[in-house]
Structure formats: C-alpha cells, structure tokens
KOLKE-260602 format. One record per residue (C-alpha): residue number from 1; y, z, x. Coordinates in Angstrom, 2 decimals, always signed. Layout:
REM residues N
(r NUM; (Y; Z; X)),
...
This chain:
REM residues 380
(r 1; (+246.44; -106.84; +110.47)),
(r 2; (+243.82; -106.31; +112.69)),
(r 3; (+240.39; -107.02; +110.99)),
(r 4; (+237.26; -106.99; +111.62)),
(r 5; (+233.75; -108.47; +111.01)),
(r 6; (+230.60; -105.85; +110.78)),
(r 7; (+227.03; -107.89; +111.65)),
(r 8; (+224.32; -106.08; +110.41)),
(r 9; (+220.96; -105.59; +109.04)),
(r 10; (+221.60; -101.83; +107.87)),
(r 11; (+223.25; -101.74; +104.57)),
(r 12; (+222.89; -100.33; +101.42)),
(r 13; (+221.52; -100.95; +98.87)),
(r 14; (+218.85; -100.73; +101.80)),
(r 15; (+217.91; -97.27; +101.87)),
(r 16; (+217.69; -95.23; +105.44)),
(r 17; (+220.19; -93.30; +107.49)),
(r 18; (+221.40; -95.77; +109.73)),
(r 19; (+222.66; -97.67; +106.41)),
(r 20; (+223.85; -94.44; +105.11)),
(r 21; (+225.79; -94.62; +108.85)),
(r 22; (+227.43; -98.13; +108.45)),
(r 23; (+228.67; -97.54; +104.90)),
(r 24; (+230.08; -93.71; +105.27)),
(r 25; (+231.89; -96.02; +108.29)),
(r 26; (+232.94; -98.95; +106.14)),
(r 27; (+234.27; -97.13; +103.67)),
(r 28; (+236.56; -95.38; +105.84)),
(r 29; (+238.28; -98.54; +107.28)),
(r 30; (+241.16; -100.49; +105.37)),
(r 31; (+239.21; -102.67; +103.01)),
(r 32; (+241.50; -105.16; +103.24)),
(r 33; (+241.02; -105.40; +106.51)),
(r 34; (+237.28; -105.62; +106.47)),
(r 35; (+234.44; -108.08; +106.26)),
(r 36; (+230.55; -107.12; +105.86)),
(r 37; (+227.83; -109.68; +106.74)),
(r 38; (+224.61; -108.48; +105.97)),
(r 39; (+220.95; -109.79; +105.23)),
(r 40; (+219.75; -109.42; +101.61)),
(r 41; (+217.67; -106.02; +100.73)),
(r 42; (+214.54; -107.55; +99.36)),
(r 43; (+213.62; -110.80; +98.03)),
(r 44; (+212.73; -111.22; +94.15)),
(r 45; (+214.84; -110.62; +90.75)),
(r 46; (+214.70; -106.88; +91.79)),
(r 47; (+216.40; -107.07; +95.77)),
(r 48; (+218.79; -109.41; +94.99)),
(r 49; (+219.97; -108.08; +91.61)),
(r 50; (+220.72; -104.97; +93.24)),
(r 51; (+221.84; -106.14; +96.13)),
(r 52; (+224.44; -108.36; +94.10)),
(r 53; (+225.04; -105.01; +91.72)),
(r 54; (+226.07; -102.63; +95.07)),
(r 55; (+228.39; -105.55; +96.95)),
(r 56; (+230.43; -105.80; +93.48)),
(r 57; (+231.57; -102.40; +93.46)),
(r 58; (+232.19; -101.84; +97.18)),
(r 59; (+236.30; -102.33; +97.94)),
(r 60; (+235.54; -104.66; +101.21)),
(r 61; (+234.11; -108.05; +101.66)),
(r 62; (+230.56; -108.50; +101.44)),
(r 63; (+228.75; -111.80; +102.58)),
(r 64; (+225.04; -111.79; +102.11)),
(r 65; (+222.68; -114.10; +104.23)),
(r 66; (+219.44; -115.30; +102.60)),
(r 67; (+217.15; -113.93; +104.79)),
(r 68; (+215.71; -109.58; +104.43)),
(r 69; (+216.41; -109.73; +108.49)),
(r 70; (+219.51; -111.32; +109.99)),
(r 71; (+218.32; -112.66; +114.12)),
(r 72; (+220.58; -114.09; +116.16)),
(r 73; (+219.67; -117.29; +115.63)),
(r 74; (+221.58; -120.36; +115.70)),
(r 75; (+222.62; -120.08; +112.08)),
(r 76; (+222.91; -116.86; +111.60)),
(r 77; (+225.49; -117.11; +114.72)),
(r 78; (+226.67; -120.07; +113.62)),
(r 79; (+227.54; -118.34; +109.78)),
(r 80; (+228.69; -115.03; +111.86)),
(r 81; (+231.71; -117.41; +113.85)),
(r 82; (+232.21; -119.09; +110.85)),
(r 83; (+233.08; -116.02; +108.99)),
(r 84; (+235.38; -114.75; +111.93)),
(r 85; (+237.11; -117.94; +111.80)),
(r 86; (+237.72; -117.99; +107.77)),
(r 87; (+238.75; -114.92; +107.99)),
(r 88; (+240.68; -114.40; +110.75)),
(r 89; (+238.91; -111.44; +112.05)),
(r 90; (+239.58; -109.97; +115.71)),
(r 91; (+237.31; -107.67; +116.08)),
(r 92; (+233.55; -107.56; +115.74)),
(r 93; (+230.96; -104.56; +114.60)),
(r 94; (+227.35; -105.01; +115.37)),
(r 95; (+226.14; -102.47; +112.94)),
(r 96; (+222.72; -102.10; +115.47)),
(r 97; (+223.17; -103.36; +119.18)),
(r 98; (+219.35; -105.05; +119.47)),
(r 99; (+219.08; -107.31; +118.91)),
(r 100; (+222.23; -108.94; +117.25)),
(r 101; (+224.54; -108.04; +119.99)),
(r 102; (+222.96; -111.08; +121.48)),
(r 103; (+225.83; -112.65; +119.38)),
(r 104; (+228.28; -111.60; +121.44)),
(r 105; (+229.25; -114.04; +123.93)),
(r 106; (+229.39; -116.68; +121.12)),
(r 107; (+231.57; -114.42; +118.69)),
(r 108; (+233.90; -114.49; +121.63)),
(r 109; (+234.15; -117.87; +122.04)),
(r 110; (+234.52; -118.29; +118.67)),
(r 111; (+238.22; -115.81; +118.71)),
(r 112; (+237.26; -112.08; +118.48)),
(r 113; (+238.89; -110.10; +121.23)),
(r 114; (+236.65; -107.17; +120.50)),
(r 115; (+232.90; -106.41; +120.29)),
(r 116; (+231.38; -103.11; +119.61)),
(r 117; (+227.73; -103.12; +119.25)),
(r 118; (+226.19; -99.31; +117.42)),
(r 119; (+222.68; -98.57; +119.40)),
(r 120; (+220.35; -95.79; +117.25)),
(r 121; (+216.85; -94.22; +118.23)),
(r 122; (+215.42; -97.85; +118.71)),
(r 123; (+217.52; -99.17; +121.10)),
(r 124; (+216.16; -96.16; +123.80)),
(r 125; (+212.57; -97.94; +122.96)),
(r 126; (+214.03; -101.00; +124.19)),
(r 127; (+214.92; -99.43; +127.36)),
(r 128; (+211.45; -98.86; +128.68)),
(r 129; (+210.34; -102.66; +128.25)),
(r 130; (+210.76; -105.60; +130.71)),
(r 131; (+211.72; -108.41; +127.99)),
(r 132; (+213.87; -106.28; +125.71)),
(r 133; (+215.24; -104.28; +128.53)),
(r 134; (+216.63; -107.55; +130.30)),
(r 135; (+217.81; -108.48; +126.77)),
(r 136; (+219.49; -104.62; +126.26)),
(r 137; (+221.21; -105.93; +129.69)),
(r 138; (+222.49; -109.20; +128.20)),
(r 139; (+223.84; -107.15; +125.16)),
(r 140; (+225.92; -104.74; +127.30)),
(r 141; (+227.17; -107.67; +129.41)),
(r 142; (+228.10; -109.55; +126.95)),
(r 143; (+230.23; -107.05; +124.79)),
(r 144; (+233.52; -104.40; +125.26)),
(r 145; (+231.10; -101.40; +124.78)),
(r 146; (+227.86; -100.11; +123.69)),
(r 147; (+228.33; -97.06; +121.65)),
(r 148; (+225.80; -93.55; +121.54)),
(r 149; (+224.15; -91.16; +119.27)),
(r 150; (+224.04; -88.80; +121.87)),
(r 151; (+222.62; -87.98; +125.50)),
(r 152; (+219.21; -88.81; +124.91)),
(r 153; (+219.76; -92.38; +123.96)),
(r 154; (+223.03; -92.36; +126.25)),
(r 155; (+220.48; -92.09; +129.67)),
(r 156; (+217.72; -94.09; +128.79)),
(r 157; (+219.76; -96.81; +127.80)),
(r 158; (+222.40; -96.96; +130.56)),
(r 159; (+219.89; -97.25; +132.33)),
(r 160; (+218.60; -100.63; +131.37)),
(r 161; (+222.36; -101.89; +131.45)),
(r 162; (+225.00; -102.56; +134.34)),
(r 163; (+226.42; -99.89; +136.45)),
(r 164; (+229.98; -101.51; +135.12)),
(r 165; (+228.37; -101.77; +131.05)),
(r 166; (+227.48; -98.73; +131.51)),
(r 167; (+230.23; -96.67; +132.45)),
(r 168; (+231.84; -98.51; +128.79)),
(r 169; (+229.41; -96.53; +126.74)),
(r 170; (+231.28; -94.40; +124.02)),
(r 171; (+229.44; -91.74; +121.83)),
(r 172; (+229.55; -92.94; +118.26)),
(r 173; (+227.28; -89.96; +115.86)),
(r 174; (+227.26; -90.35; +112.53)),
(r 175; (+228.30; -87.78; +110.41)),
(r 176; (+228.36; -85.61; +107.69)),
(r 177; (+230.33; -85.70; +104.44)),
(r 178; (+231.20; -81.47; +104.51)),
(r 179; (+232.33; -81.68; +100.57)),
(r 180; (+229.48; -83.22; +99.44)),
(r 181; (+226.80; -81.06; +101.69)),
(r 182; (+228.23; -77.34; +101.37)),
(r 183; (+226.80; -74.17; +100.23)),
(r 184; (+227.64; -74.56; +96.31)),
(r 185; (+225.73; -78.00; +96.24)),
(r 186; (+223.49; -76.74; +93.33)),
(r 187; (+220.49; -75.37; +95.22)),
(r 188; (+219.91; -72.93; +92.78)),
(r 189; (+219.42; -75.10; +89.59)),
(r 190; (+216.94; -76.80; +91.98)),
(r 191; (+214.81; -73.61; +92.95)),
(r 192; (+215.24; -72.41; +89.05)),
(r 193; (+214.01; -76.15; +88.04)),
(r 194; (+210.91; -75.79; +90.23)),
(r 195; (+209.95; -71.96; +89.62)),
(r 196; (+211.54; -70.83; +92.98)),
(r 197; (+213.98; -68.64; +92.10)),
(r 198; (+212.31; -65.03; +93.50)),
(r 199; (+210.71; -67.09; +96.78)),
(r 200; (+211.42; -67.85; +100.63)),
(r 201; (+211.90; -71.11; +100.55)),
(r 202; (+211.16; -73.26; +104.11)),
(r 203; (+212.97; -76.66; +103.14)),
(r 204; (+212.42; -80.12; +104.48)),
(r 205; (+214.48; -83.51; +103.42)),
(r 206; (+213.18; -86.45; +105.49)),
(r 207; (+210.81; -89.89; +104.95)),
(r 208; (+207.21; -89.22; +105.02)),
(r 209; (+206.08; -90.36; +108.67)),
(r 210; (+204.12; -88.63; +111.34)),
(r 211; (+206.89; -88.19; +113.63)),
(r 212; (+208.89; -85.85; +111.29)),
(r 213; (+206.87; -83.35; +111.49)),
(r 214; (+206.36; -81.91; +107.99)),
(r 215; (+201.97; -81.85; +109.34)),
(r 216; (+203.57; -79.47; +111.51)),
(r 217; (+204.81; -77.46; +109.10)),
(r 218; (+201.94; -77.37; +106.93)),
(r 219; (+199.83; -76.55; +109.61)),
(r 220; (+202.22; -73.44; +110.58)),
(r 221; (+201.97; -72.16; +106.79)),
(r 222; (+198.69; -70.16; +107.54)),
(r 223; (+200.73; -67.67; +110.24)),
(r 224; (+204.16; -68.31; +107.51)),
(r 225; (+202.38; -66.57; +104.58)),
(r 226; (+200.46; -64.32; +107.02)),
(r 227; (+203.52; -62.91; +107.82)),
(r 228; (+206.34; -63.49; +104.47)),
(r 229; (+203.34; -63.99; +101.86)),
(r 230; (+205.67; -65.71; +99.05)),
(r 231; (+206.87; -68.58; +101.05)),
(r 232; (+206.99; -72.15; +99.74)),
(r 233; (+207.26; -75.22; +102.10)),
(r 234; (+209.36; -77.74; +99.78)),
(r 235; (+209.04; -81.40; +101.15)),
(r 236; (+211.95; -83.86; +100.29)),
(r 237; (+211.55; -87.31; +100.18)),
(r 238; (+208.75; -90.05; +99.89)),
(r 239; (+206.65; -92.42; +102.50)),
(r 240; (+203.42; -93.70; +103.70)),
(r 241; (+202.53; -90.30; +105.32)),
(r 242; (+202.69; -88.75; +101.73)),
(r 243; (+198.66; -88.66; +101.00)),
(r 244; (+197.62; -87.78; +104.33)),
(r 245; (+200.45; -84.73; +104.25)),
(r 246; (+198.30; -83.78; +100.84)),
(r 247; (+195.30; -84.04; +101.63)),
(r 248; (+196.51; -81.71; +105.02)),
(r 249; (+197.83; -79.08; +102.77)),
(r 250; (+194.08; -79.23; +100.91)),
(r 251; (+192.19; -78.46; +104.10)),
(r 252; (+194.56; -76.16; +105.25)),
(r 253; (+193.94; -73.92; +102.77)),
(r 254; (+197.74; -73.52; +101.69)),
(r 255; (+198.61; -76.84; +98.82)),
(r 256; (+199.50; -73.69; +96.31)),
(r 257; (+202.75; -73.13; +99.07)),
(r 258; (+203.38; -76.79; +99.59)),
(r 259; (+205.40; -78.67; +96.89)),
(r 260; (+206.41; -82.55; +97.06)),
(r 261; (+209.29; -83.80; +95.87)),
(r 262; (+208.67; -87.53; +96.31)),
(r 263; (+211.43; -89.47; +96.48)),
(r 264; (+214.84; -87.92; +95.73)),
(r 265; (+218.40; -89.61; +94.45)),
(r 266; (+220.84; -89.50; +97.13)),
(r 267; (+223.27; -88.03; +94.52)),
(r 268; (+220.24; -85.10; +94.59)),
(r 269; (+220.01; -84.56; +98.11)),
(r 270; (+222.57; -81.72; +98.75)),
(r 271; (+221.33; -79.79; +95.99)),
(r 272; (+217.31; -79.60; +97.47)),
(r 273; (+218.75; -78.95; +101.11)),
(r 274; (+220.75; -75.79; +99.26)),
(r 275; (+217.02; -75.15; +97.43)),
(r 276; (+215.93; -73.49; +100.78)),
(r 277; (+216.28; -70.34; +103.14)),
(r 278; (+215.36; -72.04; +106.34)),
(r 279; (+215.61; -75.87; +106.89)),
(r 280; (+212.94; -76.96; +108.85)),
(r 281; (+212.03; -80.76; +110.77)),
(r 282; (+209.81; -80.15; +114.17)),
(r 283; (+210.41; -84.07; +114.93)),
(r 284; (+208.42; -85.12; +117.95)),
(r 285; (+208.02; -88.07; +120.01)),
(r 286; (+205.34; -90.60; +119.69)),
(r 287; (+204.01; -93.94; +121.30)),
(r 288; (+204.95; -92.91; +124.41)),
(r 289; (+208.64; -92.55; +123.51)),
(r 290; (+209.24; -95.64; +121.15)),
(r 291; (+209.17; -93.79; +118.08)),
(r 292; (+211.72; -91.05; +118.78)),
(r 293; (+214.21; -89.32; +116.50)),
(r 294; (+217.91; -90.50; +117.61)),
(r 295; (+219.49; -87.85; +116.58)),
(r 296; (+218.68; -86.51; +113.28)),
(r 297; (+221.34; -86.38; +110.82)),
(r 298; (+219.23; -84.11; +108.75)),
(r 299; (+220.07; -80.74; +110.73)),
(r 300; (+223.62; -81.68; +110.90)),
(r 301; (+223.57; -81.83; +107.03)),
(r 302; (+221.63; -78.87; +106.64)),
(r 303; (+223.97; -76.82; +108.88)),
(r 304; (+226.68; -77.58; +106.67)),
(r 305; (+224.67; -76.51; +103.66)),
(r 306; (+224.72; -73.49; +105.22)),
(r 307; (+221.20; -73.43; +106.32)),
(r 308; (+219.71; -72.24; +110.23)),
(r 309; (+217.47; -75.15; +111.36)),
(r 310; (+214.07; -75.55; +113.21)),
(r 311; (+214.21; -78.92; +115.01)),
(r 312; (+211.75; -80.37; +117.28)),
(r 313; (+212.34; -81.74; +120.69)),
(r 314; (+211.71; -85.35; +119.89)),
(r 315; (+214.73; -87.55; +121.39)),
(r 316; (+218.50; -86.60; +120.68)),
(r 317; (+217.17; -84.24; +118.02)),
(r 318; (+218.11; -81.39; +119.99)),
(r 319; (+222.20; -82.56; +120.54)),
(r 320; (+222.37; -82.02; +116.32)),
(r 321; (+221.38; -77.93; +116.97)),
(r 322; (+223.49; -75.60; +119.10)),
(r 323; (+220.36; -73.38; +120.58)),
(r 324; (+220.80; -69.31; +119.48)),
(r 325; (+223.77; -70.31; +117.53)),
(r 326; (+222.76; -72.51; +114.36)),
(r 327; (+219.10; -72.69; +115.01)),
(r 328; (+216.88; -73.61; +117.61)),
(r 329; (+214.62; -76.17; +118.96)),
(r 330; (+210.83; -76.27; +119.10)),
(r 331; (+208.21; -78.15; +121.02)),
(r 332; (+207.41; -80.94; +118.42)),
(r 333; (+204.12; -81.03; +117.42)),
(r 334; (+203.96; -76.95; +117.79)),
(r 335; (+203.13; -75.23; +114.92)),
(r 336; (+203.02; -71.79; +116.75)),
(r 337; (+206.60; -72.02; +117.55)),
(r 338; (+207.60; -73.52; +114.39)),
(r 339; (+205.90; -70.73; +113.23)),
(r 340; (+207.52; -68.02; +114.83)),
(r 341; (+210.71; -69.32; +114.83)),
(r 342; (+210.39; -69.81; +110.67)),
(r 343; (+209.37; -66.34; +110.35)),
(r 344; (+212.51; -64.41; +112.64)),
(r 345; (+214.86; -66.32; +110.07)),
(r 346; (+213.03; -65.87; +107.17)),
(r 347; (+212.43; -62.31; +108.04)),
(r 348; (+216.22; -61.40; +109.02)),
(r 349; (+218.69; -62.37; +106.35)),
(r 350; (+221.66; -61.23; +108.82)),
(r 351; (+220.42; -64.08; +111.48)),
(r 352; (+219.93; -66.04; +108.04)),
(r 353; (+223.45; -66.06; +107.12)),
(r 354; (+225.32; -65.78; +111.23)),
(r 355; (+223.18; -69.55; +111.85)),
(r 356; (+223.83; -70.58; +108.55)),
(r 357; (+228.00; -70.40; +108.49)),
(r 358; (+228.23; -71.37; +112.81)),
(r 359; (+226.33; -74.15; +111.50)),
(r 360; (+228.78; -74.74; +108.65)),
(r 361; (+231.78; -74.28; +110.90)),
(r 362; (+230.98; -76.68; +114.05)),
(r 363; (+230.01; -79.68; +111.21)),
(r 364; (+233.71; -78.93; +110.43)),
(r 365; (+234.90; -79.15; +113.79)),
(r 366; (+232.80; -82.21; +115.45)),
(r 367; (+230.65; -83.70; +113.00)),
(r 368; (+233.35; -84.77; +110.09)),
(r 369; (+232.88; -88.85; +109.03)),
(r 370; (+237.13; -89.05; +108.98)),
(r 371; (+236.93; -88.08; +113.01)),
(r 372; (+234.46; -90.65; +114.06)),
(r 373; (+235.66; -93.14; +111.70)),
(r 374; (+238.85; -92.56; +113.58)),
(r 375; (+237.14; -92.87; +117.10)),
(r 376; (+235.61; -95.94; +115.53)),
(r 377; (+239.08; -97.48; +114.65)),
(r 378; (+240.34; -96.68; +118.04)),
(r 379; (+237.32; -98.77; +119.59)),
(r 380; (+238.13; -101.82; +117.27)),
C-alpha cells in the first residue's frame, strides 16, 4: 500500500476553485491510502461545525489543524511529519506549492519518498518578486516536481527555478466532471424561473471581483443591445464587487438587462451555465501581473455544458479555449471586442451549436477528472 499525505489550506468546506480541484482529485484516489492535513475553514461555531460535518462525510481521513491558515512553521511542519510517520505515508502532495512546499526537505527527512507540489496562479506572482522568487526556488529544489496549470504559469514559475527543477515540472490542471456539466443540465428551468425563456442570454459564472471582467460585460451591453435588443446579461456568483457592478449597470443605463443571482449553491451551477446561449468572462490581469487568471476552469465547465465561450486574455485563460473552435479570446477589459464576439455568436445559432459541440468533445477528450487523477497517481 502506497499512502499519500495531502497538506493543504485549500480544501472544502472553504469555497473556491482550488478547493474543488483538490477535493475532486482526492475523491479519485484510493481512500484507504489517503490522509488529508488541512486548516480549519474559519473560526467560530459555524466554521467549526461546517468543517466537522464535511469531514465526517469523506471516505478518507481528514485531520484539521486548529489554525485557519497553515504556514510552514516549525509546529505545522512537526505535525505534518508526525502524521506522515503515524499513517505510514510515502508520498506528500502539497495542495499549493507556495508556501507549503517549503516543508519538503523536513518531510523527506521524516520518510517521504515522493514530494509533489501543485502550483496555481499565485505562484506566477511569487516568481516576479525577489524575496518570494527565492522561496519558490527553494520549493523547486526541495520537491520532486512542481505541477503547473498551463503554459502561462509554467513559463513564469520555471523562470524562478533552477534549470534542473524547471525540467521536472509537469502539467496538472483541474478537470471537469462531464457527467455533472452537460448540455441537459436544467438550464431551461432556470430561464423559466428568471423569466428569460424567450430572450438571448449571456451568462457569466464567477466570483464578483474586478479581475473577472463582469464590469467589461456591463460596459459592452449598450453595443450588444443595439444589435440584439432583448439580450440579458446573467451574472452568477457573489463577491465584494457586487455593489460596484450594480451601480455600473445603473449608470450605464442597462440595469433592466442585467440580472444578478448572488451566490448559487454548487449543485445548481450546471443549470445556471445551461441557462445561457453564450458564456463570457473577459478577465484581465491586474496589479502589474500579480492578480492574474491561472487557468479559468469556468470556460471548460461552460464548454462541457455545450456553450461557446468568450474569454479574456489574462494569464492562462487562453489555455482553456481552442481559438475559433470552442470560442474566442478577447483583450481583457475591452468592452468593444467583447461586444463584437458576443453579438456574432448571438446572431448565428449554427456557429453557437458548432462551437458548443466542439467544446463538449474537447472536454471529454482532454479535461476529464479521471484522466487527470490517473496522472496524479503516477506522479505520487
């Protein structure tokens, strides 16, 4: 039996894309050979109760640290090493390379034979700053491999590593559950409930933060409405930018054509994708490259649902689009380019159908969880 210890801050019930990535991978590993060491979601009775309820439902062992944020401190490192020895784990998967991968050498001394550290978007930001760049280099030297999402993140992280460590990088993106996200996911019911049955719908599913580009879509709406007058922009998700977006919709004069759903339970997300005719999220890079899209799994979930996609050019987002086949990439922040591509899709049902079908087949060929979990098993 080859047991694995996952060390991570990013694990449900804490919400987010990285959390879903790790949980989906964990569920596809042998539960008898897996131990998860994670931080507690949040302090207070609600956080503790939600965390305990979630952990009790898992088929594998979950050990929670008392802190809400694991850092590679001596105490946390000792705890991880103790779990490694107690459970006889031979491999370690760091859910995020930075900063937890700094524990690599200590866990190797404790008996780990394989150390895999997964990078996301933030490690590309680490690679740009001198102090964090040196730490990233240490993580590369102290682990067997750093995985990356796509070419954008690989090239930036590799530049911070030694040539030898860079040569050991392996691609391991998140996947899509093609059985959950599919063209018959319940979109018609959502459209009917929202009173959108007969209207063209542009849907955006994401957290409401400036990088994602919901504001660009709102600014594109006057142009879209001039060509396709009944269009509705359906903004799915919650986040700190919601009040600003609602104000922008009013100031732009399109608030009657913009619907906000607020946060939606994960189980209802496939139906909300399916409520759209086109998926659009023209994400942009911010803060001099420190706030960047790592991949953009939402584009792949939309493709699995059979929608054509319009993506922004931030970071690794273009890796989730086959340009001209499953959708298009536009300049992040460009309302004009976004409007042009969205209008072209809304006016051409055959183009939408063709891109949606190609997107669905691409997900089945390349992005299924079972294929990616097998790759992880090989790495471990």
